[in-house]
N, C-alpha and C positions, 0 to 999 in steps of 0.2 A: 394730633393737630394736622398730620398729614392725611388722614382719614378723613377728617372733616373737609379738608381742601379739595380731596378728590370728589368728594361727595357734591360740594357746591359748584365745582367746575365742571365736573364730568360724570355726575349721577353715579359715582361709586366705582367707574372704570378708570383705567390709565388716559393719559391724554392720547397716546397712540391708539388704543381700542376705541376711545371715542371718535377720533378723527376717522377710524376704520369703518365706523357703521353710519357715517353721514350720508352717503349716496343712498343706501337703503332707507334712512330716515326721512330724506327729502322726497323720495318716491311715495312714500305713505303720506307725507304732508301735503303732496300736490294731489294726491285722491282726496284727502281731506279738503283741502281748498277748492276743488272743483265742486264738491257735493255742496259745501258751505255757500259759495258765491252764487251758485245756481239755485239753491233753495232761497236765499236772501233776495236775490233778483226777482225771482218769481213771485215771491211773497209781497215785495213791496209795490211791484207791478199791479198785483191784484187789488192790493189796497187803494191804489190811484184810480183802478177802474171802477171799483165799488163805490168809492165817494163820488164819482163822476154820475154813475147810473142812478144814485139816490139823491143826486142833486145837492151834494155837499161841496161841489167844485167852487161854486161862487162863494161860499160863507167861509171856507177853509181853505182858501187859495193856496197860501203860503206852505200848510200842511202837504198838499197835494203835490206842490213842487219839490218839497223835500222827499217825499215818497218816490216820485218820478226820478229825481237827480240821484237818489241813494240806488235805486235800481239800475239806473246806467251805470253807476260806479261799480257795483257788484258784476255787472255784465262784462266790463272792461276788465276787471280782475279775473273773471274766468277765462275770457279770451286770452289774456297775458299768461295764465297758468298753462292753458293750452300750447300755447307757442313756445314756451321754454322747452329747450333742448335739454336731453340728458347731460349735456357738457355743461350747461349753465343752471343746473338744478339746484346750486345752492341759493340762488335767488328767490326760491319759493318760500321760505321762511320769513323773510322780511314782509312778503305779500300776504302771508298768513296770519301775521302779526297787526298788518293794517287793517284785514277783515275784522277781526275782533275789535280793534279800536274804532273803527269805522261803526261798528254796531252799537258801541257804547255812546259815541259821540252823537248819533242819530237819535239814539234814546233820550239823551239829555235835551236835545233841541225838541222832540216832540213830546216831553214831559211838562214843558213849561205850564201847558193848561191843566196837567194832570200830576202834581208833584208825588202823590202817592206811588204812581207807577214805576217812578225811577228806582226806588229802594229796591224793589223785586227785580228790575232790569240789573241794577250794579251787582245785586248777590248772585244772579245767573251768571253773569259776566265772569264774576271772580272763579266761579267753579267751573266754567265752560272753558276759560283760558288754560286753567291748569291741565286740563285734559286734551285739549285740541292741539296745541303748538307743539307739544312733545319737547320743550326746552331743556336746557341745564337747569338745575334748580336754582341758582343765582339769578337766572332771566325771569323764573317763575316767581321768586320773591319780589324782583323789581316790578313786575308786571302787576302783582298785587298791591303793592304800595301804591303804584300809581293810578289803579282804578279806585282805591279807597281814597286817595285824596281828592279825584275828581268828583266823586260821590260827595264827600264831606265838604269841598267847596260849593257844589250845589245846593245842599241842604243849609248851609249858612247863608246862602243868598235868597232862598224861597220858602225855607220851612221855619216853622215856629220854635223856640228853644226847646221846649218839651219833645217835639217830635224828633230834633236834632240829635238829642242824647239817645233816644230810642234806636233811630236809625244808625247811628255811630256804633252803638254796642252789637247791634244786628250785624252790621258791616264787619266787625272784629270777628264776631263767632263765624260768619261764613268764610272770612279770611283765613281763619286757622283750619277751618275744613278743607279750604283749597290748598293750602300749604301742606297739610298733613298728608291728605290724599293723593294731592298731586306729586309730591315728593316720592311718595311710596308706589304710585303708578308709573313715574318716569324710571325710577330705579329699576322696575321690574321689566318695563318695555326695553330699556336700553341693554339689560343682561340678556332679554330674549333675541334682539337684534344680533348681538355678539355670538351667541350659541348658534344662532341661525347661520351667521356668516362663516363661523368656524366649520360647522357641518358641511356648508356648501363648498368650502375650499377643501375639505377632505375628500369630497367627491369629485372635484374638478381637479384635482392633482393627483397623478400616478405616485402612488407611496413609494415605490422602489426607486423611481428615476428623478422625480420631481417635475416632471414635464406635464403637460396637460393630459388629462385622462380620456378614455374613450366617449364618456357621456359628454365632455365639454367639446370634444372634436366634432361630434354630431351638432351640437348647438351652434358652434362657430362655422361649420360647413354651411347649415342652413342661411346663417347670416350673410356669408359670402356669395350665396347663389344668388342673392337680391341685388348684390352691388353690380352695377353696369358701367361706372365711371372711371374705373381703375384697371390698370392692367393686372392680371392674375398669374399666379404660379403654383405648381404642386410639386413637392418631391417625396417619392416614396422609398422608404428606407427598409431593408430588410438585412439583420444581422446573419453573417454567414457562419455556419458552424458552431452555432448554440447548442443545437441537439447534440452534437457530438460532445461538446465539452461539457454538458449536463451530465452525460454518461460516463465520461473518463474522470472528470475531478469533482462532480458534485454541482449542486445546484447554486451553492455559496459562489463558487467560481462563475457560474452561468450569470447570477446576480451582478457580480461586479463588472462582468463584460458588458451587460445592458447599460449600468450607470457610467461606464467610460464612454460608451457610444452617445448616450444623452448628454454628457458633459462636453464631448468634442463638438457635437452639432450646436450646444449652447455657446460655444466660442465663437462661432461663425454666423450663427443667427440669434435672433430674440427668443429667449427661453418660452415666452407667451405663443409663439407662434410653431412649437414643436409638440406633437402630440403621440403617445404610445397608444396604439390601437389594437395590439395583440402582443401575444408572448415575445416575439422578436421583430414586431413591425413598428416603426415610425411614420408619421405622416407630418409634412410641413406644409401649412397654409400660407402662402406669401402673397404679396401685392407690390407693384411698382418696382419690380426687379427685371433685370434682362437675362436671357439665356446664358451668355457667356459669363455672366457674373456669377450666376448659380453654379456652373460646371467648375468655375475657378475654386469656389468654396466648398464644394463638395470633393474635389481633389485634396485640398488642405486638410479636411477631416479623414480621408483615406489615409494620406501620409501620417497624420497624427496617431490613427489608430494602429496603423501598420507597425509603427515602433513597439507597440505592445502586443503584436502578433494577432489583432483583431482585424476583421474584413467585413465589409458590408457589400450589399447590391443597392444600386441607386437608379431609380428613374426619375427624370425630370420632364415636366409638361408646362408648356407657357403659353399665354393667349393675351392679345392686344384687345383694346376695347372695342375694336371692328369685329373681333372674331365672333361674338356673341356666343361664347361658350361657357357653360356654368362650371364652377368650381368642383362640382362633383363629377362632371365629365372630363376634367383636368386629372383629377385624382385617378380616374379609371385608367386614362392615358399613361400616367407615371407608374402605377401598379402594373401596366403591361410591359413597359420598358424596363421596370425593375426586374421583372421575371426573366426577361431576356438576359439581362445583365447577370442574374444569379446562375443562370443555366451556362453562361460562358465561363464563370468562375469555376463551376463545378467541373467543368468540362477540362479546363487547364489545370486544375490541382488535381485531377484524378480520382475525387472523393465523390461518394454518392449523395445526391441531392435528397435530403430528408423529406422535403415536400414532396417527392413522387414515389 
């Protein structure tokens, strides 16, 4: 019973997994919505223009108004999809459902003079809705029943009893195809999204320390280089004595040291702004913070690690919005200051700097 419930509600995934893939799902839905609304808008515009050119505007004026009005509606949907930000990406699915429903309603209106065309349109909509919206199966079933009811209501109003029976059983056949194929397709797509997300997370997260990976660091750095409306800051961290500890006690001891540094940084900073970019190097990419605040936090990290006998070299660089300095340049400044701090540590400790 639980398996059936999971399938109906989440396409075979757990609720947490289903919620986890919604952002990626909605991004693909937006692409689909942009394509559909653009194609439908252009198609209905062309129909209107052709009817005007062949002189049909006067004889089928209401039809042209439907074509033109539908083209405008799809154009508005296209613009709305473009304007939806990633933060509000969850609004895409209702728009996509509206696009499919609008197509069916317009088809019903236009088929008043041609009842035979509606059956084909209804059957096509049944199958298309199953593959376009990428809904949870229970929504797919609800959409299918709704489309069948609309098609049957139209048949009862405009069709003969003989054709009503034929259209009903044809509709049931296409509904079964839509449900079986749509459910299968949805389950496969959901699992593919989940697998892709897990793979991406494995690439974005450093396996040893649980902070951001080198590849995620470069991706985030590129994003922050484009931002100009916030204060920026970078902290470059190097773990002192890792090379010596590895030689003396083995790499397991060195790994424990790196994990401790990452955990200590995560106490003072959000873990999603910490990146391990080398064997013993960490970089923090920050915004909306002050230099004194960062100095205080780094000192807290030093104190915590010092109790375990671990020491770090740190360089801090900050810039206001007026400075027009990119995050990449701030990282370079922080790296330079970290090296100075590291040299000072080795001079005071009498140890040899393994970097030199």
